[in-house]
Backbone as a ProteinNet text record, in pm:
[ID]
protein_1_A
[PRIMARY]
MKFDTVAEDLPVDASMSTGNPTTGATHVAREDCLHLADPEWEALQRLSTVIGEAAVATMLRTLSPTEQHGVALGFIMKEQRETAARATVSTPSTPRVESLKLHVNSYVGREGEPLLRWLVEVDTAITARRIVDPLSSTYEVFKEELRQAFEPPQNEFRSRAEFLDLQQGKHDVHAYAQRARYLVSNIVTNPIDEATKVVTFMKGLKDGPVKTYLFREYPSTLESAITLAMQEEFSLRQAKLHVNVPRPMS
[TERTIARY]
8401.2	8420.2	8318.7	8310.2	8233.5	8238.9	8353	8353.3	8390.4	8441.6	8473.9	8389.5	8247.1	8151.1	8140.7	8198.8	8170	8146.6	8242.7	8265.7	8120.8	8065.4	7996.6	7854.8	7851.2	7706	7685.7	7786.9	7773.5	7712.9	7630.4	7554.7	7636.5	7565.6	7672.6	7630.5	7550.1	7530.7	7577.4	7643	7790	7717.1	7536.8	7488.9	7513.6	7600	7607.6	7678.8	7805.6	7864.8	7753.1	7768.8	7679.6	7738.5	7645	7631.9	7709.8	7839	7905.2	8008	8113.9	8246.3	8348.8	8457.8	8569.4	8631.7	8737.5	8858.5	8899.5	8932.9	9027.6	8971.7	8794.5	8708.4	8702.6	8747.8	8724.3	8852.1	8934.2	9090.5	9134.3	9223.7	9306.2	9416.4	9552.1	9688.8	9732.3	9780.2	9887.1	9941.1	10034.5	10132	10073.6	9887.8	9837.4	9810.4	9795.4	9786.2	9854.8	10005.8	10105.1	10066.2	9973.7	9886.3	9878.5	9840.5	9744.9	9857.8	9867.5	9976	9872.7	9969.8	9979.2	9841.4	9838.7	9686.3	9568.7	9555.4	9454.9	9424.6	9518.8	9523.2	9456.3	9508.8	9468.2	9346.7	9255.9	9167.3	9048.2	9083.8	8995.9	9001.1	9099.3	9072.5	8970.5	8992.7	8888.9	8763.7	8719.6	8622.6	8540.9	8672.2	8581.7	8555.7	8567.7	8463.2	8320.5	8306.3	8176.5	8096.6	8114.6	8060.6	8106.2	8175.7	8273	8385.2	8473.1	8577.9	8556	8469	8388.8	8340.9	8282.2	8273.7	8390.2	8455.2	8618.3	8661.5	8720.7	8754.8	8727.4	8617.9	8508.2	8521.1	8526.7	8573.4	8741.1	8797	8949	9028.7	8882.4	8910.7	8850	8735.6	8658	8668	8711.7	8728.3	8882.5	8912.8	9049.4	9079.9	9281.5	9325.1	9307.5	9235.6	9162.2	9060.6	8979.2	8847.5	8893.3	9017.6	8987.6	9069.4	9141.5	9186	9067.3	8986.1	8850.3	8781.9	8775.1	8701.7	8750	8905.6	8977.2	8961.1	8986.1	8961	8839.6	8724.5	8613.5	8555.7	8611.4	8560.6	8675.3	8805.4	8914.5	8827.5	8749.4	8718.3	8554.2	8512.9	8389.3	8432.5	8516.4	8598.8	8638.5	8679	8738.8	8614.2	8536.4	8433.6	8315.9	8341.2	8270.3	8346.2	8499.1	8539.3	8546.4	8518.9	8543.6	8387.4	8277.3	8125.2	8147.4	8241.8	8206.3	8264.1	8415.2	8496.6	8418.8	8305.7	8237.4	8177.4	8095.3	7985.2	8067.4	8159.5	8249.6	8310.2	8332.5	8465.9	8422.8	8436.1	8393.7	8514.8	8640.7	8768.4	8742	8818.9	8828.6	8924.2	8863.9	8987.2	9099.9	9171	9304.9	9318.5	9236.9	9234.6	9361.5	9418.7	9540.4	9479.4	9598.6	9560	9652.9	9598.2	9670.7	9772.3	9865	9964.1	9928.9	9862.2	9888.9	9944.8	10046.6	10185.5	10056.7	10092.3	10060.9	10145.3	10146	10262.9	10251.6	10336.9	10348.5	10290.7	10198.9	10132.6	10226	10213.9	10330.4	10291.6	10094.7	10049.8	10061.6	10142.8	10171.6	10000.4	10043.2	9931.2	9876.6	9779.4	9688.7	9710	9737.9	9746.9	9622.9	9469.7	9385.1	9411.8	9377.1	9443.8	9313.9	9186.9	9046.2	9102.9	9167.4	9184.3	9293.5	9431.4	9523.2	9406.1	9353.4	9281.6	9232.7	9096.8	9055.3	9165.7	9295.8	9395.1	9393.6	9462.5	9482.8	9405	9257.4	9144.6	9159.7	9177	9138.9	9270.2	9373.6	9526.5	9507.3	9393.8	9425	9312.7	9210.3	9100.7	9171.9	9249.5	9304.3	9413.3	9454.4	9563	9484.9	9389.6	9266.1	9331.6	9344.4	9396.4	9265.4	9209.6	9123.8	9187.9	9167.8	9177.7	9112.2	9097	8961.1	8988.2	8910.6	8929.2	9000.8	9028	9081.3	8976	8950.1	8852.8	8865.8	8983.1	9052.8	9144.7	9199.7	9333.2	9428.4	9378.2	9531.4	9589.3	9457.2	9453	9538.5	9498.6	9543.5	9720.3	9748.1	9893.9	9987.6	9912.8	9973.1	9999.3	9931	9947.1	10064	10059.6	10151.9	10308.9	10290.5	10413.2	10446.4	10354.4	10411.5	10495.5	10406.5	10444.8	10578	10589.2	10713.6	10849.7	10806.9	10885.7	11024.7	11155	11227.7	11256.7	11268.1	11354.8	11362.1	11412.1	11460.7	11467.2	11391.4	11387.5	11373.6	11284.3	11243.8	11401.9	11430.2	11537.1	11620.3	11627.2	11788.1	11715.4	11623	11603.7	11597.8	11584.4	11588.1	11741.2	11833.6	11987.8	12016.4	11950	12065.7	12022.7	11854.8	11845.4	11873.3	11913.7	11971.3	12127.6	12154	12291.8	12324.7	12213.2	12213	12327.5	12403.3	12426.2	12416.3	12433.3	12396.7	12501.9	12634.8	12711.5	12725.3	12751.3	12772.2	12599.8	12528	12370.9	12340.8	12252.6	12208.9	12050.9	12040.5	11928.4	11806.4	11740.1	11643.9	11680.3	11788.1	11830.6	11801.6	11859.6	11894.9	11727.1	11644.2	11528.5	11463.7	11464.7	11372.6	11428.2	11564.7	11625.9	11549.8	11562.9	11514.3	11351.9	11291.7	11175.3	11090.5	11200.5	11188.7	11194.7	11358	11343.8	11284.4	11189.3	11100.5	11000	10954.1	10794.4	10842.6	10950.8	10961.7	10946.3	10937.2	10963.1	10786.3	10760.1	10602.7	10539.7	10579.8	10577	10600.5	10706.3	10779.8	10820.3	10736.6	10776.3	10904.3	10945.9	11033	10998.9	10976.3	10919.1	10985.7	10907.8	10907.8	11032	11061.1	11168.7	11308.5	11271.5	11437.6	11437	11318.9	11355.2	11369.4	11372.8	11415.8	11545.4	11598.8	11731.1	11769.6	11790.9	11850.9	11847.9	11783.8	11760.7	11871.9	11853.1	11954	12068.4	12087.9	12236.2	12324.5	12230.6	12282.1	12318.6	12269.9	12297	12448.8	12491.8	12643.5	12635.6	12763	12795.9	12766.7	12704.2	12682.7	12555.9	12529.5	12447.8	12276.1	12242.8	12118.2	12137.3	12228.5	12203.6	12206.7	12286.5	12295.8	12121.3	12066.6	11963.2	11855.9	11851.2	11751.4	11780.7	11900.2	11909.2	11882.1	11833.9	11823.1	11646.6	11601.9	11447.4	11416.3	11465.4	11421.6	11298.3	11257.2	11134.8	11072.4	10935.1	10893.2	10873	10859.6	10870.2	10964.1	10952.1	11037.2	11004	10894.3	10840.3	10870.8	10859.1	10855.1	11020	11091	11227.3	11306.2	11250.3	11254.4	11203.2	11108.6	11090.7	11135.3	11207.4	11241	11419.6	11448.9	11607.3	11578.8	11491.6	11492.7	11477.5	11387	11354.5	11523	11590.7	11701	11829.4	11805.4	11903.7	11847.7	11768.9	11708.9	11725	11726.5	11765.7	11901.7	11978.3	12130.7	12178.1	12098.2	12131.3	12093	11954.9	11918.4	12010.8	12083.5	12175.8	12306.4	12358.9	12446.3	12415.3	12366.7	12327.8	12288.4	12240.6	12296.5	12412.4	12490.9	12604.2	12670.1	12669.4	12760.7	12764.6	12619.9	12553.9	12646.1	12744	12821.1	12695.2	12797.4	12715.7	12742.4	12673.9	12714	12861.7	12899.4	12995.4	12919.9	12996.2	12941.2	12996.9
10702.4	10825.3	10907.5	10853.8	10984.7	11145.6	11204.3	11302.9	11355.2	11272.7	11294.4	11419.4	11377	11516.1	11645	11650.7	11740.6	11874	11889.2	11994.1	12030.4	11907.4	11878.6	11937.2	11937.4	11925.1	12055.5	12149.3	12283.2	12386.7	12487.5	12568.8	12680.3	12648.3	12777.5	12919.4	12935.4	13051.6	13096.9	13192	13248.6	13310.7	13288.5	13347.8	13204.2	13159.7	13055.7	13108.2	13194.3	13262.1	13356.4	13348.2	13396.8	13543.6	13676.5	13770.3	13848.1	13930.7	14045.1	14004.1	13897.8	13849	13958.8	13986.7	14064.9	13964.2	14084.6	14016.1	13928.6	13949	13821.9	13696.6	13700.9	13606.7	13550.7	13580.7	13545.6	13477.3	13542.4	13486	13397	13327.7	13226.3	13216.6	13263.6	13265.5	13117.1	13101.4	12987.7	12894.4	13006.8	12921.8	12867.7	12871.4	12808	12698.1	12654.5	12525.1	12452.2	12450	12388.1	12210.7	12197.8	12074.1	11994.5	12105.3	12086	12099.8	12011.2	12045.5	12122.8	12181	12294.8	12274.6	12178.4	12131.4	12110.8	12133.8	12105.4	12283.3	12341	12493.9	12533.4	12548.4	12594.9	12563.1	12430.4	12401.5	12448.6	12458.7	12558.9	12716.7	12760.7	12854.2	12920.1	12795.4	12814.6	12795.6	12671.6	12677.9	12788.8	12868.3	12996.5	13100.1	13112.1	13140.1	13146.7	13015.8	12944.8	12959.9	12958.3	12948.9	13047.6	13151.3	13234.4	13226.1	13308.9	13344.5	13277.6	13314.3	13321.4	13199.9	13065.9	12952.7	12871.3	12897.9	12806.8	12854.7	12976	13002.3	12924.4	12947.2	12885.1	12720.3	12656.5	12525.2	12463	12553.4	12571	12566.4	12634.2	12666.2	12560.6	12508.9	12449.6	12249.3	12235.6	12080.9	12035.6	11900.1	11878.9	11834.9	11786.7	11820.5	11707.1	11606.7	11464.7	11522.2	11577.4	11646.6	11752.9	11846.3	11929.6	11871.1	11749.9	11717.1	11645	11573.5	11515.7	11621.5	11735.5	11857.8	11920.1	11948.5	11979.1	11874.9	11721.2	11588.1	11628.2	11623	11658.4	11689.9	11856.3	11976.6	11915.8	11879.7	11849.4	11748.3	11658.5	11535	11584	11625.4	11729.6	11806.4	11915.8	11933.5	11861.1	11757.8	11662.3	11583.8	11582.3	11511.1	11592.7	11706.2	11855.6	11827.3	11871.5	11867	11776.3	11623.5	11496.2	11519.4	11579	11622.1	11674.4	11812.5	11893.7	11810.6	11755	11661.9	11599.2	11518.9	11412.4	11496	11555.8	11642.4	11684.5	11740.4	11824.2	11732.5	11596.5	11478.9	11360.3	11289.1	11157.7	11096.1	11156.3	11090.3	11095	10998.7	11013.2	11109	11196.3	11271.4	11221.3	11281.9	11290.1	11366.8	11249	11334.5	11319.9	11444.2	11453.3	11364.9	11274.7	11208.9	11309.7	11322.5	11410.3	11338.2	11333.5	11287.6	11321.3	11218.4	11282.1	11204.8	11289.9	11195.1	11140.2	11012.4	10946.5	10896.2	10917.4	10882.8	10784.3	10689.6	10549.3	10557.4	10464.2	10396.9	10342.5	10378.7	10325.7	10224.3	10284.8	10286.7	10329.3	10445.6	10512.2	10550.3	10603.2	10650.4	10774.9	10790.9	10919.9	10880.8	10797.8	10769.8	10663.9	10759	10658.6	10572.3	10472.5	10364.1	10392.7	10475	10484	10611.8	10711	10812	10805.2	10699.1	10674.7	10646.5	10537.5	10434	10557.1	10619.6	10740.1	10806.5	10857.1	10933.5	10818.5	10733.9	10595	10609.6	10583.6	10571.4	10739.8	10867.9	10941.6	10979.4	10933.9	10927.8	10859.6	10724.6	10623.3	10645.2	10746	10840.5	10895.7	10994.9	11108	11059.5	10951.2	10912.4	10820.5	10773.4	10744.5	10588.1	10514.4	10389	10296.9	10209.7	10106.5	9997.3	9903.8	9740.7	9691.2	9552.1	9478.3	9376.3	9348.7	9270	9115.2	9042.1	8932.8	8846	8726.8	8630.6	8545.2	8486.6	8432.6	8454.5	8350.8	8425.6	8360.9	8265.7	8208.7	8285.3	8363.9	8500.9	8602.8	8598.2	8728	8680.8	8560.6	8539.4	8519	8494.4	8483.8	8621.4	8725.1	8847.9	8958.6	8887.1	8905.5	8906.8	8762.4	8705.1	8769.7	8772	8862.3	8971.3	9047.5	9237.6	9209.3	9146.7	9190.2	9054.3	8941.5	8884.9	8903.5	8873.2	8923.9	8769	8816.7	8768.4	8650.1	8537.3	8392.1	8334.8	8416.8	8375.1	8241	8150.6	8022.6	7893.4	7998.6	7907.1	7910.3	8062.8	8041.7	7937.9	7954.4	7855.5	7714.7	7681.9	7530.3	7483.8	7580.2	7532.1	7527.9	7643.8	7642.4	7481.1	7471.3	7395.8	7221.5	7214	7118.3	7081.8	7233.9	7187.1	7206.6	7212.3	7266.9	7180.2	7200.8	7150.9	7214.8	7130.9	7176.3	7274.9	7267.9	7338.8	7312.5	7453	7479	7513.6	7496.8	7512.4	7431.7	7450.2	7329.3	7263.2	7146.7	7104.7	7172.8	7244.2	7330.8	7420.3	7509.6	7613.8	7588.6	7448.9	7400.5	7334	7291.4	7233.1	7328.6	7454.6	7643.3	7643.2	7680.8	7733	7633.9	7475.6	7376	7383.4	7469.3	7484.7	7585.5	7676.8	7783	7814.6	7748.4	7734.8	7621.1	7554.2	7462.9	7547.6	7618.1	7713	7761.5	7842	7951	7874.8	7726.1	7643	7617.8	7676.4	7611.7	7583.4	7669.2	7641.4	7503	7456.8	7326	7247.3	7187.2	7164.9	7028.3	7015.1	6911.9	6786.9	6700.1	6572.5	6518	6458.9	6443	6379.3	6241.6	6176.7	6250.8	6348.2	6447.1	6476	6581.4	6666.6	6595.9	6469	6390.1	6381.2	6312.7	6265.7	6402.3	6488.7	6583.8	6655.3	6643	6718.9	6586.7	6467.1	6374.3	6364.3	6388	6431	6545.9	6650	6768.1	6780.4	6718.7	6656.1	6651.7	6696.1	6680.4	6513.1	6511.6	6356.8	6334.7	6192.9	6218.7	6098.6	6089.3	5986	6034.2	6177.1	6215	6199.3	6190.3	6157.5	5981.5	5902.1	5780.3	5709.9	5786.9	5733.1	5779.2	5903	5942.3	5798.7	5748.2	5694.7	5504.1	5522.3	5411.7	5384.7	5504.8	5516.8	5553.6	5607.1	5661.9	5702.3	5792.3	5891.5	5911.4	5916.9	5894.9	6087.6	6135.8	6307.9	6382.7	6535	6589.6	6623.5	6668.3	6687.1	6621.9	6464.6	6319.1	6335	6375.8	6372.5	6454	6600.1	6714.5	6660.6	6615.6	6558.1	6450.8	6348.8	6225.1	6343.9	6401.8	6446.2	6545.3	6633.7	6705.6	6646.3	6546.5	6466.3	6352.8	6322.3	6241.9	6357.1	6482.9	6600.5	6606.6	6676.6	6650.9	6576	6391.3	6324.6	6338.3	6320.9	6307.7	6436.5	6546.9	6652	6638.2	6545.1	6487.5	6412.3	6305.9	6199.1	6277.4	6397.6	6445.8	6502.6	6586.5	6643.4	6550.1	6427.8	6367.5	6303.3	6251	6212.7	6303.3	6412.4	6526.6	6574.6	6520.7	6585.4	6521.9	6602.2	6531.4	6437.9	6333.8	6249.4	6315.3	6278.1	6334.9	6235.2	6309.1	6260.8	6170.9	6030.1	5956.4	6003.1
10123.8	10235.3	10295.2	10430.4	10460.3	10390.2	10440.6	10409.6	10290	10180.6	10073.7	9989	10024.4	9957.6	10019.7	10141.6	10234.5	10133.3	10053.4	9965.3	9874.2	9820.3	9738.8	9832.9	9911.1	9980.3	10072.1	10044.9	10152.7	10022.4	10069.4	9967.9	9891.2	9801.9	9705	9728.8	9821.9	9897.4	9986.3	9985.2	10085.1	10227.7	10201.6	10332.5	10429.3	10421.5	10554.9	10644.5	10618.1	10735.4	10780.7	10908	11012.9	11059.1	11073.8	11075.4	11020.6	11028.6	10957	10996.5	10970.7	11031.1	11018.3	11074.1	11080.9	10940.8	10918.2	10851	10915.1	11013.8	11121.6	11114.5	11109.2	11102.4	10999.3	10906.5	10757.2	10648.7	10726.7	10640.9	10777.5	10682.9	10748.7	10674.3	10719.8	10651.5	10610.8	10522	10486.8	10546.4	10660.6	10744	10874.7	10880.4	10977.7	10935.7	10820.2	10743.8	10672.4	10770	10672.7	10663.9	10710.1	10704.9	10610.6	10503.2	10394	10290.7	10199.4	10086	9974.4	9909.1	9799.7	9715.8	9663.7	9594.9	9649.6	9801.4	9874.3	9911	9941.5	9989.8	9873.5	9752.5	9660.1	9624.4	9655	9603.3	9720.7	9837.9	9897.6	9886.5	9819	9807.4	9646.6	9582.7	9475.7	9551.5	9651	9695	9789.2	9831.9	9902.8	9808.8	9660.1	9559.4	9549.6	9598	9570.7	9691	9813.5	9922.4	10018.8	9977.2	10088.3	10153.3	10204.5	10259.5	10419.2	10457.4	10602.6	10615.1	10503.2	10526	10555.5	10435	10442.8	10599.4	10615.6	10727.3	10878.4	10860.1	10969.7	10981.3	10862.8	10854.4	10896.1	10871.5	10889.6	11044.1	11086.8	11255.4	11318.4	11265.3	11348.1	11321	11185.4	11153.6	11188.5	11184.7	11246.3	11094.9	11122.7	10989.8	10902	11010.3	10804.1	10788.8	10867.4	10804.9	10672	10713.7	10587.4	10478.6	10501.8	10418.2	10303.8	10398	10309.1	10287.9	10301.7	10223.3	10104	10094.4	10018	9873.1	9948.2	9871	9795.5	9832.2	9816.5	9671.1	9734.8	9639.1	9482.5	9489.2	9418.1	9285.6	9376.1	9292.5	9213.8	9309.2	9256.4	9105.9	9132.4	8994.6	8873.9	8931.1	8802.9	8731.1	8855.1	8738.6	8665.6	8771.5	8642.3	8497.8	8525.6	8362.7	8304.7	8401.9	8296.6	8203.1	8287.2	8214.2	8085.2	8136.6	8001.8	7886.5	7918.4	7807.4	7717.9	7797	7754.1	7643.6	7709.7	7585.4	7490.2	7504	7394.5	7286.2	7332.1	7258.2	7317.3	7248.5	7289.9	7353.3	7331.9	7391.9	7552.5	7617.1	7756.4	7815	7891	7947.5	8083	8014.2	8157.9	8247.6	8378.9	8517.7	8585.4	8631.4	8712.3	8853.7	8932.8	9065.4	9122.5	9244.2	9367.8	9456.8	9515.8	9605.9	9741.5	9833.4	9962.5	10037.6	10150.1	10228	10355.2	10390.6	10497.4	10565	10692.2	10810.4	10831.8	10862.1	10913	11040.5	11071.1	11183.6	11274.8	11366.9	11475.3	11636.4	11641.8	11731.7	11884.7	11848.9	11996.6	12080	12202.6	12278.6	12212.7	12205.7	12136.6	11990.4	11913.3	11805.3	11760.7	11671.4	11668.8	11558	11542.4	11429	11325.2	11367.6	11270.7	11220.3	11264.8	11176.9	11048.4	11087.8	11008.7	10883.6	10941.4	10808	10739	10777.3	10659.2	10594.5	10646.5	10598.7	10466.6	10515.3	10358.8	10249.1	10341.3	10226.3	10159.7	10214.7	10130.1	10019.2	10072.6	9980.8	9881.7	9904.5	9790.2	9692.8	9746.4	9672.7	9545	9633.2	9564.2	9478.5	9469.2	9369.1	9249.5	9298.1	9198.3	9177.1	9305.3	9285.8	9314.4	9225.6	9219.5	9147.8	9252.9	9204.9	9263.9	9180.8	9188.1	9324.5	9384.7	9494.2	9445.5	9536.9	9526.2	9578.8	9484.2	9512.5	9638.1	9643.6	9769.6	9781	9934.8	9970	9868.3	9808.3	9733.6	9621.2	9571.8	9463.9	9519.6	9614	9717.1	9715.1	9787.4	9743.2	9650	9526.6	9426.3	9367	9369.1	9320.1	9422.2	9574.9	9612.6	9551.8	9534.8	9538.4	9359.5	9278.6	9117	9162.2	9260.7	9284.6	9349.1	9408.7	9540	9552.9	9469.7	9483.1	9393	9438.6	9356.1	9258.5	9126.6	9040.7	9062.5	8989.1	8991.6	9158.1	9177.9	9381.4	9341	9313.3	9320.5	9278.3	9158.4	9128.8	9219	9242.6	9358.9	9480.9	9508.9	9652.9	9618.4	9521.2	9490.4	9468.2	9387.8	9372.5	9549.6	9642.3	9780.1	9876.8	9838.5	9937.2	9890.7	9728.5	9705.6	9769.2	9786.2	9890.8	9960.5	10072.7	10207.4	10272.7	10384.8	10485.2	10604.7	10702.7	10809.8	10904.1	10879.3	10945.7	11077.5	11119	11268.7	11401.1	11251.6	11314.4	11411.4	11494.6	11559.1	11459.6	11512.6	11394.8	11410.3	11495.8	11479	11360.2	11348.7	11260.2	11126.4	11125.2	10979.4	10922	10997.7	10949.7	10910.8	11016.3	10954.1	10870.6	10788.6	10649	10562.7	10601.5	10504.4	10468.9	10568.7	10573.3	10432.9	10482.7	10436.5	10275.6	10227.9	10096	10042.3	10072.5	10032.7	10027.6	10077.1	10056.6	9950.9	9960.7	9790.3	9681.1	9691	9550.5	9539.8	9463.9	9417.5	9269.3	9183.4	9069.7	9015.3	9070.3	9033	9137.1	9237.3	9375.1	9367.7	9436.4	9493.2	9518.3	9484.3	9516.5	9689.1	9764.7	9880.2	9889.1	9837.4	9830.5	9793.3	9755.2	9681.8	9838	9934.3	9999.3	10143.3	10133.9	10276	10272.7	10116.2	10104.3	10144.2	10064.6	10055	10189.3	10275.7	10429.9	10500.7	10481.1	10534	10506	10415.6	10332.6	10415.1	10405	10468.2	10628.4	10672.4	10838	10839.3	10944.6	10993.6	11038.7	11017.2	11063	11226.3	11275.8	11401.8	11394.2	11570.1	11581.2	11545.2	11496	11439.6	11261.7	11210.6	11060.7	11103.8	11180.5	11166.4	11199.3	11293	11336.2	11224.5	11176.9	11019.3	10944.6	10894.4	10775.8	10831.2	10927.8	11004.5	11010.7	11093.6	11018.6	10911.8	10823	10665.9	10679.1	10711.1	10708.7	10585.4	10534.8	10422.7	10408.7	10489.6	10431.4	10489.1	10459.7	10511.8	10641.7	10674.9	10842.2	10938.6	10880.6	10978.6	11016.1	10876.1	10917	11007.3	10995.5	11085.3	11222.7	11235.3	11367	11470.9	11346.1	11416.5	11443.4	11363.7	11366.3	11527.7	11541.2	11652.7	11781.2	11784.3	11892.2	11958.2	11803.3	11875.6	11936.3	11835.6	11901.1	12054.1	12118.8	12201.8	12342	12296.1	12371.3	12417.4	12270.8	12290	12393.1	12407	12464.1	12624.3	12621.8	12774.4	12795.8	12749.6	12794.2	12825	12764.2	12818.1	12947.2	12952.8	13073.5	13222.7	13188.3	13309.9	13326.2	13236.7	13240.3	13325.6	13261.9	13357	13500	13532	13677.5	13778.6	13863.9	13949.6	14040.8	14101	14190.5	14341.4	14437.5	14575.4	14634	14717.7	14769.1	14860.1	14906.8	15026.7	15126.9
[MASK]
++++++++++++++++++++++++++++++++++++++++++++++++++++++++++++++++++++++++++++++++++++++++++++++++++++++++++++++++++++++++++++++++++++++++++++++++++++++++++++++++++++++++++++++++++++++++++++++++++++++++++++++++++++++++++++++++++++++++++++++++++++++++++

């Protein structure tokens, strides 16, 4: 991140403060920086012992809140690395490094709410939490990881059972077909064969012209069965509208 190391790049000489600042110019109260979490504020207080209160006060007055988060985080990470380095010298064991939890507001896209700044805040929070995940090699791997992380247990079993017992009921063909598609899409570990999909979809249709038409045509795939059913329902509706059109009086 661009400003993760801001605190590390600052000179250790307190001479970066210009002139002879007054007490007001070299001090910023905690209540003026409520956007900073307590660990961040404490980190900036420790930073002031390195570069001087005037330098820290100048940063707090001139940098944006996002940049202030970055300065604090950069200094915290610098301290963590130094602590880890000292621990490595004294003992071969891996030191336990505490992570910092930062709050990130949800992005809703309001006017004056820059997406780039929000992404920077997300990156800062991820780095602070020390979240490191390997990149997904393919889109299929990414989908599988999402499924394993968020899919409810036994979801595939329930989807299979519901599909095999699916009924159109009072729904139109389009809604019935969409439900069938959704349930089938959930069954990936041991997919249902195409013939079973077709028979299940046709049996679930309510008795009437659409169901009769499909049993006469007997499509080979679920998608072709859905297409034929929707076309037949549309044709029936058009015919009904034509019949109900009042004839002009002679």
